[in-house]
Steps between C-alpha positions, in 0.01 A plus 500: 500500500190502290201720567153347471319604186149632515238380257406759242146369461236732639286221638539128532229285351261390773485133583122512489277742318279733696190345345601154612568624851167685509317189382664291773411755763141502381482119511618509861210731593228250590219752536584648161484154342167438670367833374624429148331158499170655614521768233571243229196302616281812493628593155418152368158522659436839336621389156302178497193630682252392229620139534550500880179674613223246561224737382434822315586773755206717383240225495206602721289234673266650755391153611852445639554851641688528830573127501790390719789285386376180341582247229344734242665818629826415678525849649127573504303749293439874530174696541389427141621141480832555323776252581753661738787273398458582132485872572805470721700336220389757241564780749869410502516613136391854591718541807818361343450688171450831684815441699717394208385748237487807724845425643643436154377835373619716788832315533586581139385861532662563837828330410544696177419836659728430796786398273459811286490725804804344663708485181442846353457697822452877482162634401375159382576350842343795676178481294459124546591518870245774567238294316588197715474710819165640390357155425627355828347785701144384422339193662511238225187313606286814495625591153434146377144530630459833315646365173287183509197712589557725199590229249253243629559174687666235285808279503676711239437826683627352826823393326547847349425677831751286693765540229462878475529554873766241588787587265655782715631257763672291234634812328655617827673161547624498140626857525702428813650185349582684177674784686725242662561307178568824312843525667601137440797420280302310237267798445788748480678271254191479280470878498866538412453254213225724360200282576161668474304572822221264396742212458672576830170508690348189341810281466734614776305655787162325488624140529704597806220671693221249442541312830323747734242575231411130463463468876271802511295352214421189699369702793314723251304200371379426853398864550314504169304187594399660830397823325284311249341300781430813696346682204285200408391467862387865491315440174740713294705214355412204283125497448270198523445252353877484442652318795782648706607430853410857600143502374446154649570662835265783401220245463550390862469835678180434688518386862282193434742376232805566717349300786325211325671462158877515549555312172414822316772718652765271648626347167554832313649664808732205543605512135587869525705430812680201349579686174639811668701315765647268236605795285658665805693176574634502140590869536691432819685215330592714199615783724735269688616323186574814300672691779864537385612560860419139593770243440 
């Protein structure tokens, strides 16, 4: 009587790679595909704004001030005769750049600090963790207002303020993921082989913990767009004559404009809503696609 032999291989090669499965899951998420298509269209609009915009967004024509939608101004003109459609197109450059650049900066900073804290532990982990707790204990929006007030309102200062105050959340996620990955076989094998900590973090741990960080990054872009719009609406963001969706709303604060000239505030408000909801759809799709618990 023969006894069945057990395979000595530690793991069988998967029939499909995780990336292929994640891509298929994402393609099945219709709202995520819709959001991605909208974001691609907005990105193209922002990149080719000089060729798409029908007019100079800063061109003032008092003779056409407060004009409603017409053949000359498809979305009307503002209080000084600037074309609303052109300013809306150029405003996408500011909003998308603030979201992308601020998130890129604080994702890199937060991920590296979280990985270092989770990998080394001890005093390094304690120091970084206490710094994360201290940063998270303050209301982020109030600190952003203070930083922008001290540095001065500009696109660059908004990006820096958002990046400086948003990294702790990412660091906490990266730290937790690194603590779990620290005990995995592939990390222990690399340590036993004498690999340096930097190589283990960058080549072994980081590629395996990126999924939740990427998902958080998508939602972070939406938050950054809303923060920029809020600051510009308050007059502490992008300053005129540079167009942004937030300061376009700032121009329409008076009751007479709200009641009789909806073309001045409906388009920028709608663009903010569409951009943020599309990014959230993509984030939901990525979260479902990259979840290893889903089959």
